[in-house]
Backbone as JSON Lines, residues from 0, in Angstrom:
{"i":0,"aa":"M","n":[54.08,217.8,26.92],"ca":[55.3,216.54,26.12],"c":[55.16,215.52,27.37]}
{"i":1,"aa":"R","n":[55.66,213.92,26.95],"ca":[55.24,212.77,27.4],"c":[56.33,212.34,28.1]}
{"i":2,"aa":"K","n":[56.12,212.19,29.16],"ca":[57.42,211.53,29.95],"c":[57.49,210.34,30.02]}
{"i":3,"aa":"V","n":[58.73,209.73,30.18],"ca":[59.3,207.96,30.01],"c":[60.4,207.85,31.21]}
{"i":4,"aa":"F","n":[59.83,207.26,31.93],"ca":[60.47,206.52,33.17],"c":[61.23,205.07,32.31]}
{"i":5,"aa":"Q","n":[62.88,205.17,33.09],"ca":[63.23,204.41,32.52],"c":[64.13,203.82,33.38]}
{"i":6,"aa":"V","n":[64.28,202.38,33.79],"ca":[65.08,201.57,34.82],"c":[66.39,201.82,35.51]}
{"i":7,"aa":"E","n":[67.27,202.35,35.95],"ca":[68.11,202.18,36.28],"c":[68.94,200.64,35.61]}
{"i":8,"aa":"S","n":[69.87,200.77,34.74],"ca":[70.23,199.49,34.42],"c":[71.08,198.54,35.81]}
{"i":9,"aa":"S","n":[71.54,199.56,36.76],"ca":[72.11,199.37,38.06],"c":[71.54,197.46,38.68]}
{"i":10,"aa":"N","n":[70.53,198.55,38.49],"ca":[69.25,197.18,39.77],"c":[69.54,195.88,39.35]}
{"i":11,"aa":"T","n":[69.35,195.73,37.55],"ca":[69.54,194.77,36.82],"c":[70.66,194.05,36.74]}
{"i":12,"aa":"G","n":[71.68,194.78,36.93],"ca":[72.72,194.05,36.83],"c":[72.92,193.11,38.9]}
{"i":13,"aa":"V","n":[72.6,194.14,39.36],"ca":[72.27,193.45,40.74],"c":[71.26,192.09,40.95]}
{"i":14,"aa":"L","n":[70.81,191.84,40.15],"ca":[69.58,191.04,40.02],"c":[70.38,189.75,39.24]}
{"i":15,"aa":"W","n":[70.76,189.92,38.26],"ca":[71.49,188.93,37.9],"c":[72.82,188.18,38.17]}
{"i":16,"aa":"G","n":[73.08,189.39,39.04],"ca":[74.89,188.7,39.81],"c":[74.1,188.0,41.12]}
{"i":17,"aa":"F","n":[72.63,188.46,41.8],"ca":[72.43,187.6,43.09],"c":[72.13,186.15,42.19]}
{"i":18,"aa":"A","n":[70.98,185.83,41.27],"ca":[71.07,185.23,40.93],"c":[71.81,184.06,40.64]}
{"i":19,"aa":"G","n":[72.93,184.53,39.65],"ca":[73.99,183.85,39.16],"c":[74.73,182.63,40.55]}
{"i":20,"aa":"G","n":[74.94,183.95,41.61],"ca":[75.65,183.77,43.25],"c":[74.78,182.09,43.61]}
{"i":21,"aa":"V","n":[73.33,182.2,43.13],"ca":[72.67,181.16,43.68],"c":[72.72,179.93,43.09]}
{"i":22,"aa":"L","n":[72.52,179.93,42.03],"ca":[72.7,178.95,40.9],"c":[74.25,177.94,40.88]}
{"i":23,"aa":"I","n":[75.54,178.77,41.4],"ca":[76.23,177.97,41.54],"c":[76.48,177.29,42.58]}
{"i":24,"aa":"S","n":[75.87,178.12,43.85],"ca":[75.98,177.77,44.95],"c":[75.14,176.0,45.12]}
{"i":25,"aa":"L","n":[73.83,175.92,44.02],"ca":[73.49,175.07,44.3],"c":[73.84,174.09,43.11]}
{"i":26,"aa":"L","n":[74.91,174.39,42.29],"ca":[75.27,173.2,41.9],"c":[76.51,172.62,42.63]}
{"i":27,"aa":"L","n":[77.48,173.5,43.23],"ca":[78.18,172.93,44.53],"c":[77.37,172.15,45.02]}
{"i":28,"aa":"F","n":[76.78,172.26,45.87],"ca":[75.82,171.63,46.82],"c":[75.56,169.82,46.01]}
{"i":29,"aa":"L","n":[75.0,170.06,44.99],"ca":[74.91,169.16,43.85],"c":[75.94,168.01,43.47]}
{"i":30,"aa":"I","n":[77.5,168.62,43.27],"ca":[78.52,168.09,42.98],"c":[79.29,167.13,43.83]}
{"i":31,"aa":"L","n":[79.08,167.72,45.38],"ca":[79.56,167.69,46.22],"c":[79.66,165.69,46.76]}
{"i":32,"aa":"P","n":[78.45,165.03,46.53],"ca":[77.88,164.0,47.02],"c":[78.87,163.25,45.86]}
{"i":33,"aa":"F","n":[78.35,163.64,45.05],"ca":[79.38,162.36,44.17],"c":[80.4,162.41,44.17]}
{"i":34,"aa":"T","n":[81.46,163.69,44.5],"ca":[82.38,163.51,44.18],"c":[82.97,162.52,45.69]}
{"i":35,"aa":"Q","n":[82.32,162.86,46.93],"ca":[82.49,162.14,48.11],"c":[82.46,160.5,47.3]}
{"i":36,"aa":"K","n":[81.59,160.15,46.96],"ca":[81.51,158.46,46.26],"c":[82.25,158.15,45.53]}
{"i":37,"aa":"L","n":[83.19,159.35,44.85],"ca":[84.15,158.61,44.1],"c":[85.4,159.19,44.52]}
{"i":38,"aa":"S","n":[85.73,159.56,45.83],"ca":[87.1,159.49,46.58],"c":[86.83,158.01,47.77]}
{"i":39,"aa":"G","n":[85.31,158.14,47.76],"ca":[84.97,156.96,49.03],"c":[85.26,155.52,48.31]}
{"i":40,"aa":"S","n":[85.4,155.72,47.13],"ca":[85.4,154.02,46.83],"c":[86.67,153.79,46.03]}
{"i":41,"aa":"N","n":[87.45,154.58,46.5],"ca":[88.8,154.31,45.59],"c":[89.23,153.39,46.87]}
{"i":42,"aa":"P","n":[89.96,151.97,46.6],"ca":[90.24,151.12,47.32],"c":[92.22,151.4,47.68]}
{"i":43,"aa":"K","n":[92.47,152.24,47.08],"ca":[93.74,152.8,48.04],"c":[93.25,153.79,49.19]}
{"i":44,"aa":"N","n":[92.59,154.33,49.38],"ca":[92.6,155.1,50.16],"c":[91.69,154.42,51.61]}
{"i":45,"aa":"L","n":[91.44,153.01,51.68],"ca":[91.4,152.3,52.6],"c":[92.14,152.21,53.18]}
{"i":46,"aa":"L","n":[92.46,152.49,54.92],"ca":[93.5,151.38,55.96],"c":[93.45,150.58,56.21]}
{"i":47,"aa":"T","n":[94.22,149.63,56.45],"ca":[93.88,148.45,57.2],"c":[94.79,148.69,58.7]}
{"i":48,"aa":"R","n":[94.06,147.74,59.42],"ca":[94.89,147.96,61.17],"c":[95.46,146.92,61.02]}
{"i":49,"aa":"V","n":[96.75,147.05,61.73],"ca":[97.49,145.8,61.34],"c":[98.34,145.47,63.33]}
{"i":50,"aa":"D","n":[97.56,144.68,63.74],"ca":[98.32,144.65,65.47],"c":[99.24,143.68,65.22]}
{"i":51,"aa":"V","n":[100.68,144.95,65.41],"ca":[102.0,144.67,65.98],"c":[101.92,143.95,66.94]}
{"i":52,"aa":"S","n":[101.22,144.04,68.26],"ca":[102.1,144.26,69.57],"c":[102.31,142.65,69.71]}
{"i":53,"aa":"L","n":[103.55,142.22,70.35],"ca":[103.99,140.84,70.71],"c":[103.07,139.52,71.48]}
{"i":54,"aa":"P","n":[103.18,138.76,70.94],"ca":[101.93,137.83,71.66],"c":[102.7,137.49,72.98]}
{"i":55,"aa":"P","n":[101.7,136.44,74.13],"ca":[102.32,137.1,75.39],"c":[103.32,135.85,75.7]}
{"i":56,"aa":"P","n":[104.03,136.04,76.59],"ca":[105.21,134.53,76.72],"c":[104.16,133.52,77.38]}
{"i":57,"aa":"P","n":[105.08,132.24,76.72],"ca":[104.26,131.27,76.98],"c":[104.38,131.22,78.65]}
{"i":58,"aa":"P","n":[103.47,129.98,79.46],"ca":[103.37,130.06,80.77],"c":[105.08,129.16,80.93]}
{"i":59,"aa":"P","n":[105.57,129.16,82.0],"ca":[106.78,128.38,82.95],"c":[106.55,126.78,82.77]}
{"i":60,"aa":"P","n":[107.21,126.11,82.7],"ca":[107.53,124.95,82.42],"c":[106.86,124.85,83.67]}
{"i":61,"aa":"P","n":[106.5,123.23,84.38],"ca":[105.89,122.75,85.65],"c":[107.31,122.25,86.45]}
{"i":62,"aa":"P","n":[107.67,122.38,87.5],"ca":[108.65,122.11,88.19],"c":[108.67,120.77,87.83]}
{"i":63,"aa":"P","n":[109.69,120.17,88.01],"ca":[109.94,118.14,87.63],"c":[110.33,117.78,89.19]}
{"i":64,"aa":"P","n":[109.14,116.43,88.73],"ca":[108.62,115.94,89.98],"c":[110.26,115.73,90.59]}
{"i":65,"aa":"P","n":[109.99,115.34,92.39],"ca":[111.29,115.32,93.23],"c":[111.19,113.44,92.68]}
{"i":66,"aa":"P","n":[112.97,113.28,92.87],"ca":[113.21,111.95,92.36],"c":[112.63,111.14,93.42]}
{"i":67,"aa":"P","n":[112.46,109.95,92.84],"ca":[111.67,108.97,94.38],"c":[112.95,108.55,95.74]}
{"i":68,"aa":"E","n":[112.32,108.48,96.39],"ca":[113.18,108.3,97.71],"c":[113.68,106.74,97.57]}
{"i":69,"aa":"E","n":[114.62,106.53,97.64],"ca":[115.74,105.06,97.43],"c":[115.53,104.07,98.62]}
{"i":70,"aa":"E","n":[114.73,103.22,98.88],"ca":[114.9,102.24,99.79],"c":[116.2,101.97,100.45]}
{"i":71,"aa":"E","n":[116.29,101.82,101.57],"ca":[117.66,101.27,101.82],"c":[117.02,100.1,102.29]}
{"i":72,"aa":"E","n":[118.33,99.56,101.5],"ca":[118.53,97.88,101.48],"c":[118.72,97.64,102.75]}
{"i":73,"aa":"E","n":[117.58,96.72,103.13],"ca":[118.33,95.68,104.36],"c":[118.78,94.54,104.04]}
{"i":74,"aa":"E","n":[120.2,94.68,104.99],"ca":[121.01,93.46,104.91],"c":[120.5,92.09,105.39]}
{"i":75,"aa":"K","n":[120.23,91.37,104.78],"ca":[119.99,89.81,104.86],"c":[120.89,89.21,106.64]}
{"i":76,"aa":"P","n":[119.84,88.84,107.13],"ca":[120.44,88.16,108.18],"c":[121.14,87.47,108.01]}
{"i":77,"aa":"E","n":[122.39,86.73,108.52],"ca":[122.89,85.49,108.02],"c":[122.36,84.34,109.17]}
{"i":78,"aa":"L","n":[122.34,82.97,108.34],"ca":[121.74,81.7,109.07],"c":[122.5,81.38,109.93]}
{"i":79,"aa":"Q","n":[122.31,81.18,111.4],"ca":[123.37,80.69,112.37],"c":[122.99,78.98,112.39]}
{"i":80,"aa":"E","n":[123.82,78.62,112.5],"ca":[123.49,76.9,112.34],"c":[123.73,76.97,114.06]}
{"i":81,"aa":"E","n":[122.37,75.75,113.87],"ca":[122.43,75.46,115.62],"c":[123.57,74.56,116.58]}
{"i":82,"aa":"Q","n":[123.53,74.64,117.16],"ca":[124.63,74.08,117.75],"c":[124.49,72.75,118.27]}
{"i":83,"aa":"Q","n":[125.9,71.5,117.15],"ca":[125.58,70.83,117.17],"c":[126.09,69.64,118.56]}
{"i":84,"aa":"L","n":[125.24,68.95,119.26],"ca":[125.56,67.9,120.28],"c":[125.45,66.25,119.66]}
{"i":85,"aa":"L","n":[126.13,66.17,118.78],"ca":[125.65,64.94,118.07],"c":[127.15,64.87,117.07]}
{"i":86,"aa":"N","n":[127.55,63.25,117.71],"ca":[129.1,63.29,116.55],"c":[128.43,63.0,115.42]}
{"i":87,"aa":"L","n":[129.34,62.97,114.18],"ca":[129.26,62.56,113.1],"c":[128.36,61.46,112.96]}
{"i":88,"aa":"N","n":[129.02,60.48,113.03],"ca":[127.89,59.31,112.97],"c":[126.8,59.53,113.3]}
{"i":89,"aa":"Q","n":[126.48,60.07,114.5],"ca":[124.95,60.19,114.81],"c":[124.25,60.91,114.04]}
{"i":90,"aa":"L","n":[124.98,61.87,113.31],"ca":[123.91,62.92,112.55],"c":[124.1,62.3,110.95]}
{"i":91,"aa":"E","n":[124.92,61.57,110.57],"ca":[124.77,61.17,109.41],"c":[123.95,59.87,109.21]}
{"i":92,"aa":"L","n":[123.58,59.32,110.55],"ca":[121.98,58.24,110.57],"c":[120.95,58.81,110.93]}
{"i":93,"aa":"A","n":[120.6,60.0,111.47],"ca":[119.47,60.56,111.72],"c":[118.96,61.24,110.28]}
{"i":94,"aa":"L","n":[119.81,61.75,109.03],"ca":[119.43,62.66,108.01],"c":[119.85,61.98,106.95]}
{"i":95,"aa":"N","n":[120.05,61.05,106.79],"ca":[120.4,59.91,105.71],"c":[120.42,58.36,106.14]}
{"i":96,"aa":"P","n":[119.15,58.11,106.5],"ca":[118.98,56.44,106.68],"c":[119.78,55.88,105.61]}
{"i":97,"aa":"G","n":[119.75,54.42,105.93],"ca":[119.74,53.13,104.93],"c":[118.67,52.53,104.13]}
{"i":98,"aa":"A","n":[119.06,51.58,103.21],"ca":[118.25,51.36,102.54],"c":[116.99,51.02,102.74]}
{"i":99,"aa":"G","n":[115.93,51.28,101.93],"ca":[114.59,50.92,102.6],"c":[113.64,52.64,103.26]}
{"i":100,"aa":"G","n":[114.59,53.84,103.68],"ca":[114.15,54.67,104.42],"c":[113.97,54.5,106.01]}
{"i":101,"aa":"V","n":[114.51,53.21,106.61],"ca":[114.55,52.74,107.6],"c":[115.92,53.71,108.74]}
{"i":102,"aa":"G","n":[115.66,54.68,109.27],"ca":[116.74,54.88,109.98],"c":[116.08,55.61,111.5]}
{"i":103,"aa":"I","n":[117.0,55.86,112.23],"ca":[116.87,56.57,113.81],"c":[116.91,58.13,113.59]}
{"i":104,"aa":"Y","n":[116.21,59.19,113.93],"ca":[115.85,59.8,113.8],"c":[116.42,60.42,115.35]}
{"i":105,"aa":"A","n":[117.86,61.39,115.45],"ca":[118.69,61.86,116.76],"c":[117.96,63.0,117.12]}
{"i":106,"aa":"G","n":[116.9,62.93,117.63],"ca":[116.53,64.84,118.09],"c":[117.34,65.01,119.25]}
{"i":107,"aa":"L","n":[116.98,66.33,119.64],"ca":[117.42,66.91,120.83],"c":[116.25,67.06,121.52]}
{"i":108,"aa":"N","n":[115.16,66.68,121.56],"ca":[114.09,67.13,122.43],"c":[113.83,66.24,123.37]}
{"i":109,"aa":"P","n":[113.99,66.55,124.64],"ca":[114.33,65.78,125.71],"c":[113.01,64.68,125.73]}
{"i":110,"aa":"K","n":[111.34,65.42,125.27],"ca":[110.38,65.09,125.6],"c":[109.65,63.31,125.17]}
{"i":111,"aa":"V","n":[110.45,63.01,124.37],"ca":[110.25,61.75,123.61],"c":[110.89,61.23,123.75]}
{"i":112,"aa":"G","n":[111.25,59.61,124.14],"ca":[111.93,58.93,124.59],"c":[112.81,58.4,123.6]}
{"i":113,"aa":"T","n":[114.25,57.82,123.53],"ca":[115.22,57.37,122.6],"c":[114.48,56.04,121.8]}
{"i":114,"aa":"D","n":[114.14,55.09,123.02],"ca":[113.36,53.98,121.98],"c":[112.6,54.12,121.38]}
{"i":115,"aa":"A","n":[111.65,55.23,121.74],"ca":[110.29,55.0,121.06],"c":[110.52,55.01,119.78]}
{"i":116,"aa":"I","n":[111.67,56.46,119.24],"ca":[112.53,56.6,117.84],"c":[112.96,56.06,117.55]}
{"i":117,"aa":"A","n":[113.51,55.43,117.92],"ca":[114.71,54.01,117.32],"c":[113.76,53.42,117.12]}
{"i":118,"aa":"E","n":[112.56,52.67,117.14],"ca":[111.63,51.81,117.01],"c":[110.84,52.27,115.78]}
{"i":119,"aa":"M","n":[110.82,53.66,115.62],"ca":[110.2,54.45,114.65],"c":[110.83,54.59,113.07]}
{"i":120,"aa":"K","n":[110.14,54.05,112.34],"ca":[110.77,53.83,110.95],"c":[110.15,55.19,110.29]}
{"i":121,"aa":"I","n":[111.27,55.82,109.92],"ca":[111.29,57.23,109.53],"c":[111.88,57.01,108.08]}
{"i":122,"aa":"F","n":[110.48,58.01,107.04],"ca":[111.25,58.13,105.52],"c":[111.04,59.38,105.46]}
{"i":123,"aa":"D","n":[111.8,59.6,104.22],"ca":[112.0,60.71,103.54],"c":[110.86,61.28,102.76]}
{"i":124,"aa":"L","n":[110.88,62.44,102.47],"ca":[109.58,62.62,101.86],"c":[109.63,62.11,100.33]}
{"i":125,"aa":"S","n":[111.42,62.05,99.5],"ca":[111.08,61.3,98.14],"c":[110.64,59.54,98.1]}
{"i":126,"aa":"E","n":[110.25,59.49,99.61],"ca":[109.8,57.75,99.54],"c":[108.72,57.5,99.57]}
{"i":127,"aa":"V","n":[107.89,58.41,100.02],"ca":[106.37,58.22,100.23],"c":[105.56,58.35,98.67]}
{"i":128,"aa":"D","n":[104.37,58.44,98.89],"ca":[103.22,57.98,97.53],"c":[102.71,59.5,97.78]}
{"i":129,"aa":"R","n":[102.84,59.58,98.75],"ca":[101.61,61.06,99.53],"c":[102.65,61.87,100.47]}
{"i":130,"aa":"E","n":[102.76,63.04,100.65],"ca":[103.57,63.88,101.41],"c":[102.8,64.17,102.08]}
{"i":131,"aa":"P","n":[103.29,64.71,103.56],"ca":[101.93,65.08,104.69],"c":[101.68,66.68,104.49]}
{"i":132,"aa":"R","n":[100.43,67.06,104.7],"ca":[99.71,68.27,104.48],"c":[99.33,69.08,105.83]}
{"i":133,"aa":"P","n":[100.11,70.39,105.89],"ca":[99.67,70.89,107.14],"c":[98.11,70.83,107.3]}
{"i":134,"aa":"L","n":[97.57,70.31,107.99],"ca":[95.94,70.93,108.68],"c":[95.7,71.52,109.76]}
{"i":135,"aa":"V","n":[96.49,71.8,110.6],"ca":[96.45,73.05,111.76],"c":[97.79,73.6,111.91]}
{"i":136,"aa":"R","n":[97.94,74.94,111.43],"ca":[98.88,75.85,111.28],"c":[99.16,76.87,112.32]}
{"i":137,"aa":"I","n":[99.65,76.62,113.51],"ca":[100.1,77.46,114.51],"c":[101.07,79.17,114.46]}
{"i":138,"aa":"P","n":[100.91,79.91,113.67],"ca":[101.93,80.85,113.04],"c":[102.82,81.25,114.4]}
{"i":139,"aa":"P","n":[104.18,81.29,114.42],"ca":[104.73,82.08,115.86],"c":[104.25,83.62,115.66]}
{"i":140,"aa":"Q","n":[104.72,83.84,117.02],"ca":[104.32,85.46,116.71],"c":[105.72,86.45,116.61]}
{"i":141,"aa":"Y","n":[105.03,87.72,115.8],"ca":[106.51,88.1,115.74],"c":[107.11,88.7,116.56]}
{"i":142,"aa":"P","n":[108.38,89.02,117.38],"ca":[108.67,89.58,118.52],"c":[108.61,91.32,118.4]}
{"i":143,"aa":"P","n":[108.05,91.86,118.58],"ca":[107.77,93.47,118.81],"c":[108.94,94.15,118.35]}
{"i":144,"aa":"K","n":[109.82,93.7,119.42],"ca":[111.12,94.68,118.81],"c":[111.53,94.52,117.43]}
{"i":145,"aa":"L","n":[111.79,93.59,116.89],"ca":[112.37,93.03,115.55],"c":[111.35,93.41,114.55]}
{"i":146,"aa":"L","n":[110.16,93.83,114.92],"ca":[109.1,93.97,114.18],"c":[109.2,95.7,114.12]}
{"i":147,"aa":"L","n":[109.59,96.29,115.18],"ca":[109.36,97.62,115.42],"c":[110.61,98.22,114.43]}
{"i":148,"aa":"N","n":[111.81,97.16,114.2],"ca":[112.94,97.53,113.65],"c":[113.02,97.48,111.94]}
{"i":149,"aa":"R","n":[111.58,96.57,111.88],"ca":[111.69,95.84,110.56],"c":[112.84,94.93,110.18]}
{"i":150,"aa":"V","n":[113.21,94.17,111.12],"ca":[114.48,92.72,111.36],"c":[113.96,92.18,110.52]}
{"i":151,"aa":"R","n":[114.16,91.3,109.47],"ca":[113.87,90.27,108.78],"c":[114.52,88.38,109.39]}
{"i":152,"aa":"G","n":[113.42,87.3,109.28],"ca":[114.31,86.34,109.58],"c":[113.79,85.09,109.05]}
{"i":153,"aa":"R","n":[114.58,84.22,109.06],"ca":[114.31,82.71,108.8],"c":[114.5,81.87,109.45]}
{"i":154,"aa":"V","n":[113.54,80.78,109.9],"ca":[114.34,79.46,111.05],"c":[114.1,78.29,110.07]}
{"i":155,"aa":"D","n":[114.79,77.3,110.21],"ca":[114.11,75.95,109.77],"c":[114.66,74.59,110.31]}
{"i":156,"aa":"V","n":[113.38,74.08,110.39],"ca":[113.52,73.0,111.32],"c":[113.22,71.54,110.42]}
{"i":157,"aa":"L","n":[113.95,70.88,111.12],"ca":[113.41,69.41,110.89],"c":[112.89,68.64,111.57]}
{"i":158,"aa":"I","n":[110.93,68.62,110.97],"ca":[110.32,67.53,111.93],"c":[110.39,66.3,111.65]}
{"i":159,"aa":"V","n":[109.91,65.62,112.64],"ca":[109.51,64.33,112.59],"c":[107.53,63.97,112.33]}
{"i":160,"aa":"I","n":[106.96,63.69,111.7],"ca":[105.9,63.71,111.52],"c":[105.18,61.95,111.84]}
{"i":161,"aa":"D","n":[104.3,61.75,112.34],"ca":[104.18,60.57,113.07],"c":[103.31,59.15,111.65]}
{"i":162,"aa":"E","n":[102.94,58.39,112.16],"ca":[101.9,58.11,111.6],"c":[100.04,58.67,111.88]}
{"i":163,"aa":"E","n":[99.83,59.15,112.55],"ca":[98.74,60.08,112.83],"c":[99.22,61.83,112.6]}
{"i":164,"aa":"G","n":[100.04,62.11,111.88],"ca":[100.08,63.32,111.72],"c":[100.71,64.41,112.75]}
{"i":165,"aa":"R","n":[101.41,63.96,113.72],"ca":[101.45,64.44,115.16],"c":[103.35,64.85,114.69]}
{"i":166,"aa":"V","n":[103.49,65.84,115.45],"ca":[105.04,66.19,115.3],"c":[105.6,65.65,116.16]}
{"i":167,"aa":"T","n":[106.5,64.92,116.62],"ca":[107.12,63.82,117.55],"c":[108.0,64.21,117.85]}
{"i":168,"aa":"D","n":[108.64,64.59,117.28],"ca":[110.07,65.19,117.36],"c":[110.5,66.57,116.36]}
{"i":169,"aa":"Y","n":[111.37,67.16,116.5],"ca":[112.1,68.57,115.6],"c":[113.42,68.73,116.46]}
{"i":170,"aa":"K","n":[113.78,69.61,115.35],"ca":[115.28,70.04,115.49],"c":[115.77,71.19,115.08]}
{"i":171,"aa":"V","n":[116.26,72.46,115.48],"ca":[116.02,73.67,114.25],"c":[117.64,73.81,113.77]}
{"i":172,"aa":"R","n":[117.37,73.29,112.59],"ca":[118.45,73.35,112.05],"c":[119.29,75.0,112.06]}
{"i":173,"aa":"T","n":[118.81,75.55,111.13],"ca":[119.31,77.27,110.81],"c":[118.4,78.13,111.55]}
{"i":174,"aa":"F","n":[118.83,79.19,111.75],"ca":[117.7,80.2,112.13],"c":[118.96,81.7,112.23]}
{"i":175,"aa":"T","n":[118.3,82.94,112.22],"ca":[118.86,84.15,111.92],"c":[118.79,84.78,113.19]}
{"i":176,"aa":"H","n":[117.78,85.11,113.86],"ca":[117.7,85.37,115.16],"c":[117.07,84.67,116.3]}
{"i":177,"aa":"D","n":[117.79,84.38,117.93],"ca":[117.41,83.74,118.71],"c":[116.23,83.96,119.05]}
{"i":178,"aa":"E","n":[115.34,85.24,119.03],"ca":[113.83,85.26,118.98],"c":[113.27,84.66,118.6]}
{"i":179,"aa":"F","n":[113.34,84.87,116.62],"ca":[112.7,83.91,115.71],"c":[112.79,82.32,116.69]}
{"i":180,"aa":"K","n":[114.07,81.91,116.63],"ca":[113.98,80.82,117.08],"c":[112.91,80.15,118.3]}
{"i":181,"aa":"R","n":[113.23,80.73,119.29],"ca":[112.0,80.74,120.16],"c":[110.74,80.37,120.11]}
{"i":182,"aa":"E","n":[110.15,81.8,118.92],"ca":[108.9,81.28,118.59],"c":[108.83,80.6,118.05]}
{"i":183,"aa":"V","n":[109.43,79.89,117.13],"ca":[109.17,78.62,116.83],"c":[109.28,77.24,117.16]}
{"i":184,"aa":"M","n":[110.0,76.93,117.91],"ca":[110.23,76.06,119.03],"c":[108.71,75.96,120.34]}
{"i":185,"aa":"R","n":[108.35,77.58,120.38],"ca":[106.63,77.16,121.15],"c":[105.66,76.68,120.38]}
{"i":186,"aa":"V","n":[105.63,76.7,118.93],"ca":[104.85,76.11,118.22],"c":[104.46,75.15,117.56]}
{"i":187,"aa":"I","n":[106.01,74.84,117.33],"ca":[106.02,73.22,116.54],"c":[105.09,72.73,116.69]}
{"i":188,"aa":"R","n":[104.76,72.25,117.7],"ca":[104.67,70.66,118.3],"c":[103.18,70.8,118.43]}
{"i":189,"aa":"R","n":[102.7,71.6,118.06],"ca":[101.33,72.14,118.28],"c":[100.59,71.93,116.44]}
{"i":190,"aa":"W","n":[101.84,72.07,115.74],"ca":[101.05,71.84,114.4],"c":[100.57,70.28,113.78]}
{"i":191,"aa":"K","n":[99.74,70.16,112.9],"ca":[98.95,68.81,112.91],"c":[98.97,68.61,111.37]}
{"i":192,"aa":"F","n":[99.43,67.57,110.78],"ca":[99.62,66.92,109.43],"c":[98.81,66.07,109.26]}
{"i":193,"aa":"S","n":[98.03,65.63,107.95],"ca":[97.93,64.6,107.44],"c":[98.68,64.12,106.95]}
{"i":194,"aa":"P","n":[98.7,62.42,107.38],"ca":[99.98,61.35,107.56],"c":[100.45,61.13,105.93]}
{"i":195,"aa":"A","n":[101.64,60.67,106.29],"ca":[101.95,60.85,104.85],"c":[101.79,59.28,104.56]}
{"i":196,"aa":"I","n":[101.84,58.94,103.65],"ca":[101.04,57.33,102.88],"c":[102.34,56.82,101.71]}
{"i":197,"aa":"K","n":[102.4,55.41,102.3],"ca":[103.58,54.79,101.2],"c":[102.65,53.43,101.75]}
{"i":198,"aa":"D","n":[102.45,52.88,99.9],"ca":[102.44,51.66,99.94],"c":[100.57,51.43,100.12]}
{"i":199,"aa":"G","n":[100.11,52.44,100.2],"ca":[98.59,52.48,100.83],"c":[98.76,52.5,102.4]}
{"i":200,"aa":"R","n":[99.59,53.0,103.28],"ca":[99.36,53.3,104.39],"c":[100.1,53.96,105.23]}
{"i":201,"aa":"P","n":[99.82,54.75,105.92],"ca":[100.3,56.03,106.85],"c":[101.39,55.43,107.62]}
{"i":202,"aa":"V","n":[102.56,56.48,107.65],"ca":[103.84,56.46,107.81],"c":[104.17,57.48,108.31]}
{"i":203,"aa":"A","n":[105.3,57.28,109.1],"ca":[106.26,58.33,109.77],"c":[107.09,59.13,108.64]}
{"i":204,"aa":"V","n":[107.44,60.65,109.01],"ca":[108.27,61.14,108.39],"c":[109.37,61.9,108.26]}
{"i":205,"aa":"R","n":[110.09,62.31,107.58],"ca":[111.12,63.78,108.41],"c":[110.51,65.25,107.35]}
{"i":206,"aa":"K","n":[110.87,66.11,107.42],"ca":[110.84,66.9,106.42],"c":[111.12,68.5,107.24]}
{"i":207,"aa":"I","n":[112.03,68.93,106.08],"ca":[112.26,70.5,106.54],"c":[111.55,71.33,106.37]}
{"i":208,"aa":"Q","n":[111.08,72.11,107.7],"ca":[109.79,73.12,107.67],"c":[110.53,74.51,107.84]}
{"i":209,"aa":"P","n":[110.27,75.09,106.88],"ca":[110.89,76.59,107.38],"c":[109.93,77.22,107.52]}
{"i":210,"aa":"F","n":[110.37,78.61,108.17],"ca":[109.25,79.32,109.1],"c":[110.23,81.17,108.24]}
{"i":211,"aa":"F","n":[109.0,81.81,107.84],"ca":[109.75,83.0,107.13],"c":[109.2,84.06,108.0]}
{"i":212,"aa":"F","n":[110.09,85.22,108.68],"ca":[109.36,86.47,109.42],"c":[110.0,87.58,108.35]}
{"i":213,"aa":"G","n":[108.8,87.8,107.6],"ca":[108.58,89.53,107.13],"c":[108.99,89.33,105.7]}
{"i":214,"aa":"R","n":[109.29,89.82,104.53],"ca":[108.96,89.97,103.42],"c":[110.31,89.47,103.29]}
{"i":215,"aa":"Q","n":[110.53,87.97,102.31],"ca":[112.02,87.66,102.13],"c":[112.12,87.94,100.15]}
């Protein structure tokens, strides 16, 4: 009698089940990359980072500059009139000569003789053709005490310049301080001028020479 071997059907089912599971797993691995691409390309899933932090505060403004210091205005000194030792008639004759510019200069300097001054024809600046120009100027010294205290001043001197340009006489008209006056009197006779010219010849002339001490 021939024997027939039959394979049990249970083993065949197991093999088919194992093969099916491998196939499904393989399909899932193949499909997974496609799903990631599809989900990654969706612009709705992109996030944008927005910085909402406050900006830094602006730097503080620079401090205002200090106000400029106001300079104290120095009071201008009043001019003092030189003591008049002449009577009114003599003073009028000295400062306002008669016609032709001839006059007598009644100076107070005792170094010049009265007769010599009386014989000298003295003209005003308006009567000459060319005014005298200073050639040698000896500046007066600024008194140290007044300079330290920044005291300003002025001295006006009426001077007589002869035909050779020398200062033959003078008279202090106005001054602000005695110290300034003394300095001007110390140097005024050492000044030298070019002579004034009238009608082509040198003549004597009178003029007011101011001296300033400090900025006016």
